[in-house]
PAVO-853639 format. One record per residue: residue in one letter; x, y, z of N, C-alpha, C, CB in turn. Coordinates in steps of 0.1 Angstrom, whole numbers, plus 2048, in hexadecimal, padded with zeros to 3 digits. Glycine has a CB too. Layout:
PAVO-853639
[site 'A', [X, Y, Z], [X, Y, Z], [X, Y, Z], [X, Y, Z]]
...
//
This chain:
PAVO-853639
[site 'M', [8D0, 147, 3EC], [8DA, 14A, 3EF], [8E1, 143, 3E0], [8DD, 145, 3FF]]
[site 'T', [8EB, 14B, 3DD], [8F0, 147, 3CF], [8F9, 13D, 3D5], [8F7, 153, 3C3]]
[site 'S', [8FE, 137, 3CA], [90F, 12B, 3CC], [917, 12F, 3CF], [917, 123, 3C1]]
[site 'N', [91A, 13E, 3CA], [925, 142, 3CF], [926, 147, 3DF], [929, 14B, 3C6]]
[site 'E', [91C, 14D, 3E3], [919, 150, 3F2], [91A, 143, 3FA], [90B, 156, 3F4]]
[site 'E', [917, 135, 3F5], [917, 12A, 3FC], [922, 126, 3FC], [90F, 122, 3F9]]
[site 'S', [92C, 126, 3F1], [939, 11F, 3EF], [942, 128, 3F9], [93F, 11F, 3DF]]
[site 'E', [93D, 137, 3FA], [945, 13B, 407], [944, 134, 414], [942, 149, 409]]
[site 'L', [938, 134, 419], [93A, 12C, 424], [93E, 11F, 421], [92F, 12C, 42C]]
[site 'T', [93A, 117, 41B], [93F, 10B, 419], [94F, 108, 419], [939, 106, 40D]]
[site 'A', [958, 112, 413], [966, 117, 417], [96C, 115, 425], [967, 125, 414]]
[site 'L', [961, 119, 42D], [966, 115, 43C], [968, 105, 442], [95D, 11C, 445]]
[site 'V', [975, 105, 446], [973, 0F5, 44E], [968, 0F1, 455], [97D, 0F2, 459]]
[site 'N', [963, 0E6, 453], [956, 0E3, 45D], [947, 0E7, 458], [959, 0EC, 46B]]
[site 'V', [94C, 0EE, 44C], [93D, 0F4, 446], [939, 0F0, 439], [93C, 105, 445]]
[site 'G', [92F, 0E5, 437], [92C, 0DF, 42D], [91C, 0EA, 427], [92B, 0CE, 431]]
[site 'H', [914, 0E1, 41E], [90B, 0E8, 418], [8FF, 0E4, 425], [909, 0E3, 407]]
[site 'S', [900, 0DB, 42F], [8F3, 0DB, 437], [8F7, 0E6, 440], [8EF, 0CB, 440]]
[site 'V', [901, 0EA, 445], [906, 0F6, 452], [902, 101, 447], [91A, 0F8, 458]]
[site 'A', [907, 103, 43E], [907, 10D, 436], [8F7, 112, 438], [90C, 108, 427]]
[site 'G', [8ED, 10A, 434], [8E2, 109, 437], [8DD, 10D, 442], [8E0, 0FF, 437]]
[site 'Y', [8DF, 10A, 44C], [8DE, 10F, 45B], [8E0, 11F, 45A], [8E9, 108, 465]]
[site 'F', [8EC, 121, 457], [8F3, 130, 455], [8E6, 136, 451], [900, 133, 448]]
[site 'E', [8E2, 134, 443], [8D9, 139, 439], [8D0, 13E, 43E], [8D4, 132, 431]]
[site 'R', [8C8, 133, 448], [8BA, 134, 44E], [8BA, 140, 456], [8B5, 127, 457]]
[site 'I', [8C4, 144, 45E], [8C8, 150, 465], [8D1, 15F, 460], [8D0, 149, 46E]]
[site 'G', [8CE, 15E, 451], [8D2, 169, 44A], [8DF, 16C, 44A], [8CB, 173, 44E]]
[site 'I', [8E7, 15D, 44B], [8F5, 160, 449], [8F9, 158, 43B], [8FF, 15C, 457]]
[site 'T', [8FF, 161, 433], [904, 15A, 426], [912, 15D, 422], [8FC, 15E, 41B]]
[site 'R', [91B, 164, 42C], [927, 165, 427], [92F, 164, 435], [929, 173, 41D]]
[site 'I', [93E, 162, 433], [945, 15E, 43E], [947, 16E, 446], [953, 155, 43A]]
[site 'A', [947, 178, 442], [94D, 184, 445], [940, 186, 452], [94D, 191, 435]]
[site 'Q', [933, 182, 44E], [929, 186, 456], [92B, 181, 463], [91C, 183, 452]]
[site 'L', [931, 172, 465], [939, 16C, 470], [93F, 173, 479], [942, 165, 46C]]
[site 'A', [947, 17B, 477], [94F, 183, 480], [94B, 18B, 488], [957, 188, 47C]]
[site 'G', [94E, 186, 495], [948, 191, 4A1], [93A, 18A, 4A6], [943, 1A4, 49A]]
[site 'Q', [938, 181, 4A1], [92A, 179, 4A3], [92B, 170, 4B1], [927, 16C, 494]]
[site 'D', [921, 16F, 4B9], [922, 166, 4C5], [91E, 158, 4C1], [918, 16A, 4D1]]
[site 'P', [926, 14D, 4BF], [923, 13F, 4B9], [913, 13C, 4C4], [935, 131, 4BC]]
[site 'I', [914, 13A, 4CD], [90A, 13A, 4D6], [8FD, 13C, 4D4], [90B, 140, 4DE]]
[site 'E', [8FC, 14C, 4D1], [8EE, 150, 4CC], [8EF, 14C, 4BA], [8EB, 163, 4CF]]
[site 'L', [8F8, 14D, 4B5], [8F6, 147, 4A6], [8EF, 139, 4A7], [905, 145, 49D]]
[site 'Y', [8F4, 133, 4AE], [8EE, 120, 4B1], [8E3, 124, 4B7], [8F7, 113, 4BE]]
[site 'E', [8D9, 12C, 4BC], [8D0, 12E, 4C5], [8C7, 133, 4B6], [8D3, 138, 4D4]]
[site 'R', [8CB, 139, 4AF], [8C2, 13F, 4A3], [8C0, 134, 499], [8C9, 14D, 49C]]
[site 'M', [8CA, 12D, 499], [8C8, 11F, 491], [8BD, 11A, 495], [8D2, 114, 492]]
[site 'S', [8BF, 115, 4A0], [8B8, 10B, 4A8], [8A8, 110, 4A9], [8BF, 10A, 4B6]]
[site 'A', [8A8, 11E, 4AA], [899, 122, 4A8], [894, 123, 49C], [897, 12E, 4AE]]
[site 'A', [89B, 126, 490], [897, 126, 483], [896, 11A, 47D], [89F, 12C, 47C]]
[site 'S', [89B, 10C, 485], [898, 101, 482], [889, 0FA, 487], [8A2, 0FA, 486]]
[site 'G', [88A, 100, 494], [87D, 0FD, 49B], [87F, 0F2, 4A3], [872, 0FA, 493]]
[site 'E', [88D, 0F0, 4A7], [88F, 0E2, 4AF], [89F, 0E6, 4B6], [88F, 0D0, 4A2]]
[site 'R', [8A2, 0E0, 4BE], [8AF, 0E2, 4C6], [8B8, 0D9, 4BC], [8AE, 0DD, 4D9]]
[site 'L', [8C0, 0E2, 4B7], [8CD, 0D9, 4AC], [8D3, 0D3, 4B5], [8DA, 0E1, 4A2]]
[site 'D', [8DB, 0CA, 4AD], [8E8, 0BF, 4B4], [8F2, 0CB, 4BC], [8F4, 0B5, 4A4]]
[site 'P', [8F8, 0CA, 4C6], [8FF, 0D3, 4CA], [90D, 0D4, 4C5], [8FE, 0D3, 4D5]]
[site 'C', [90E, 0C9, 4BD], [91B, 0CB, 4B7], [91D, 0D2, 4AA], [91F, 0BF, 4B4]]
[site 'L', [910, 0D7, 4A5], [910, 0E2, 49D], [918, 0F0, 4A1], [903, 0E4, 49C]]
[site 'L', [915, 0F2, 4B1], [91B, 0FF, 4B8], [929, 0FC, 4B4], [919, 100, 4CA]]
[site 'D', [92E, 0F0, 4B6], [93D, 0ED, 4B3], [93F, 0F6, 4A7], [940, 0DD, 4AF]]
[site 'T', [938, 0EE, 49C], [93C, 0F3, 48F], [93B, 102, 48F], [933, 0EC, 484]]
[site 'V', [930, 109, 494], [92E, 117, 491], [93A, 11E, 49A], [91D, 11C, 494]]
[site 'M', [93C, 11A, 4A6], [94A, 120, 4AD], [957, 120, 4A2], [94F, 113, 4BB]]
[site 'S', [95A, 116, 49D], [962, 114, 492], [965, 121, 487], [95D, 109, 48C]]
[site 'A', [954, 11D, 482], [951, 128, 476], [953, 13A, 47A], [93F, 124, 473]]
[site 'V', [950, 13B, 486], [953, 14B, 48C], [963, 14D, 48C], [94E, 14E, 49D]]
[site 'D', [96B, 143, 491], [975, 143, 495], [97E, 146, 485], [976, 136, 49E]]
[site 'Q', [97B, 13F, 47D], [980, 140, 46F], [97D, 14D, 46C], [97A, 135, 464]]
[site 'A', [96F, 153, 46C], [96D, 15D, 466], [976, 16B, 470], [95C, 15E, 463]]
[site 'E', [978, 166, 479], [981, 173, 481], [992, 16E, 47E], [97D, 173, 498]]
[site 'G', [996, 166, 473], [9A2, 164, 471], [9A9, 15B, 478], [9A8, 16D, 473]]
[site 'R', [9A4, 153, 480], [9AD, 145, 486], [9AA, 13B, 47D], [9A8, 13F, 496]]
[site 'P', [9B4, 132, 480], [9B5, 129, 479], [9AA, 11E, 479], [9C0, 126, 47A]]
[site 'G', [9A4, 118, 46D], [998, 10D, 46E], [99C, 101, 475], [993, 109, 462]]
[site 'R', [996, 0FB, 47E], [997, 0F0, 488], [98D, 0E6, 485], [995, 0F6, 497]]
[site 'P', [990, 0DA, 48A], [984, 0D1, 48C], [979, 0D5, 495], [989, 0C3, 490]]
[site 'W', [96D, 0D2, 48F], [961, 0D6, 498], [962, 0D1, 4A9], [953, 0D0, 490]]
[site 'W', [969, 0C3, 4A9], [96A, 0BE, 4B7], [973, 0C4, 4C0], [96D, 0B2, 4B6]]
[site 'H', [97E, 0CD, 4B9], [987, 0D7, 4BE], [97F, 0DF, 4C8], [98D, 0E1, 4B3]]
[site 'Y', [971, 0E0, 4C5], [96B, 0EC, 4CD], [961, 0E8, 4D8], [964, 0F6, 4C4]]
[site 'T', [963, 0D9, 4D9], [957, 0D6, 4E1], [959, 0D8, 4EF], [952, 0C8, 4DF]]
[site 'P', [964, 0D7, 4F6], [967, 0DA, 505], [964, 0E9, 507], [975, 0D7, 509]]
[site 'Q', [968, 0F2, 4FE], [965, 100, 502], [954, 101, 4FE], [96F, 10C, 4F8]]
[site 'R', [94D, 0FA, 4F5], [942, 0FC, 4F4], [937, 0F7, 500], [940, 0F7, 4EA]]
[site 'K', [93E, 0EC, 508], [938, 0E9, 513], [93B, 0EF, 51D], [939, 0DE, 516]]
[site 'Q', [944, 0FA, 51F], [949, 101, 52A], [940, 10D, 528], [95A, 104, 52A]]
[site 'L', [93D, 111, 51E], [935, 11D, 51D], [929, 11D, 51F], [936, 121, 513]]
[site 'Q', [922, 114, 51A], [914, 10D, 51A], [913, 10C, 52B], [914, 0FC, 511]]
[site 'A', [91C, 106, 533], [91B, 104, 53E], [919, 111, 549], [925, 0FB, 53F]]
[site 'Q', [921, 11C, 53F], [922, 128, 547], [917, 12E, 546], [92D, 131, 543]]
[site 'R', [911, 12E, 539], [901, 135, 538], [8F6, 12B, 53C], [8FD, 139, 527]]
[site 'D', [8F7, 122, 543], [8ED, 119, 549], [8EE, 11D, 556], [8F0, 10A, 548]]
[site 'H', [8F7, 127, 55E], [8F6, 129, 569], [8F1, 137, 56F], [900, 126, 56D]]
//
């Protein structure tokens, strides 16, 4: 990944170098690639690529990044926590 591509992802609210690295491991290097993606699927792919279940707060960040890629405003990652918990509960049933 070039520094331009990383700097594009890190331009998103909540996305620093570490989170950009998780995206890179699953082939996401540009903001435009996030539009239309399922945040839970991206998080599951990140966990699989890391070989362990990642912190669920990362899913909140992924949800924020997808929203921003789709033109919605950047919000703090914790804004997504209630929605994430609801989505996970629905998928577990």
